[in-house]
C-alpha positions in Angstrom: 10.0 -9.4 -45.1 10.7 -6.0 -43.6 11.2 -5.7 -39.9 8.4 -3.6 -38.3 9.4 -0.2 -36.8 10.3 -0.2 -33.1 7.7 1.3 -30.7 8.1 2.0 -27.0 5.5 0.2 -24.9 4.8 -3.0 -23.0 2.7 -6.0 -23.7 0.6 -7.5 -20.9 2.3 -10.9 -21.4 4.8 -9.8 -18.7 7.8 -11.2 -20.5 8.8 -8.4 -22.8 9.8 -4.8 -22.5 8.8 -3.6 -26.0 6.5 -3.9 -29.0 6.8 -3.2 -32.6 4.3 -1.5 -34.9 3.7 -3.1 -38.2 2.6 -0.3 -40.5 1.6 -2.6 -43.3 -0.8 -4.6 -41.1 -1.6 -1.6 -38.8 -1.1 -3.7 -35.7 1.2 -3.7 -32.7 3.2 -7.0 -32.1 4.8 -8.1 -28.8 8.5 -8.9 -29.4 8.4 -12.0 -27.2 5.0 -13.6 -27.5 4.1 -12.1 -30.9 0.6 -11.3 -29.7 -1.1 -8.5 -31.5 -2.0 -5.8 -28.9 -2.3 -2.2 -28.2 0.8 -0.7 -26.7 0.7 -0.2 -23.0 2.3 3.1 -22.3 3.2 4.3 -18.8 1.1 7.2 -17.5 2.9 10.3 -16.3 2.1 10.9 -12.6 1.4 14.5 -13.1 -1.2 13.7 -15.9 -4.7 15.0 -15.4 -6.0 11.6 -16.5 -4.4 9.8 -13.5 -6.2 9.7 -10.1 -5.0 7.6 -7.2 -7.3 4.9 -5.9 -8.9 5.7 -2.6 -8.2 2.9 -0.1 -11.2 1.3 1.4 -12.0 2.2 5.0 -13.4 -0.4 7.4 -13.7 -1.1 11.1 -11.0 -3.0 12.9 -11.0 -4.6 16.4 -8.1 -2.9 18.2 -7.3 -5.9 20.4 -7.1 -8.2 17.4 -4.9 -5.6 15.6 -2.5 -5.4 18.5 -2.2 -9.2 18.5 -1.5 -9.2 14.7 1.1 -6.4 15.1 2.9 -8.3 17.9 2.9 -11.5 15.8 4.3 -9.7 12.8 7.0 -8.0 14.8 8.0 -11.2 16.5 11.3 -10.7 18.5 11.5 -7.1 17.2 8.5 -6.3 19.4 11.0 -6.0 22.3 13.1 -3.3 20.6 12.8 0.5 20.4 10.6 2.1 18.8 8.4 -1.0 18.4 7.9 -1.2 22.2 6.6 2.4 22.2 4.3 1.7 19.3 2.7 -1.3 21.0 2.4 0.6 24.3 0.6 3.4 22.5 -1.8 0.9 20.9 -2.4 -0.7 24.3 -3.1 2.7 25.9 -5.6 3.5 23.1 -7.2 0.1 23.7 -8.0 1.0 27.3 -10.4 3.6 26.0 -11.4 2.4 22.5 -12.4 -1.0 21.1 -12.3 -0.4 17.4 -10.8 2.0 14.9 -11.4 2.9 11.2 -8.6 1.6 9.1 -7.0 3.8 6.4 -8.0 7.0 8.2 -6.5 9.3 10.8 -8.5 7.5 13.5 -5.6 5.8 15.3 -3.5 9.0 15.2 -6.3 11.0 16.8 -6.9 8.3 19.4 -3.1 8.3 20.2 -3.2 12.1 20.8 -6.3 11.8 23.0 -5.6 8.7 25.0 -1.9 7.8 25.1 0.4 9.3 27.7 3.4 7.5 26.0 2.6 9.0 22.6 2.4 12.6 24.0 5.8 12.1 25.8 7.7 10.8 22.7 10.5 12.8 21.1 9.7 14.4 17.7 11.9 11.8 16.0 10.1 8.9 17.7 6.7 10.5 17.2 7.3 10.7 13.5 8.0 7.0 13.3 4.9 6.1 15.4 2.8 8.5 13.3 3.9 6.7 10.2 2.9 3.3 11.6 -0.4 4.7 13.0 -1.3 6.0 9.5 0.0 3.0 7.6 -2.3 1.5 5.0 -4.2 -1.6 6.1 -5.6 -4.1 3.6 -8.7 -6.2 4.2 -8.3 -9.7 2.8 -11.4 -11.7 2.2 -12.1 -15.0 0.5 -15.0 -15.9 -1.7 -16.4 -18.4 0.8 -16.9 -15.7 3.5 
């Protein structure tokens, strides 16, 4: 039996890095699981066919968000620039109760309501900006 010609691509079995195309049978075969499949070829990022997914926007209770951020930071909450980040969030919370996740909402609120934010150095402000604009995922369960 003749070995099929090598073809770049990946199977969705997750174990292999390549597939082979059998010209006689006109099928693609995974080199590990031997499943017949279409080759999965990576898409170029500058392709017109590729469009990034838009992240879902939803309302978040700011006080709950601050508690969650403090819990995630743990002991690091007491170190620079984390202390400034949490202080900015608390200053926003004095004026706002909720924000829209995955938008510029927190950043706009920081500029409008936080004295700490407006007094930060440019270097610290860029770090805080990154955290204020960080993507937030909503995790739900089927029972909810």
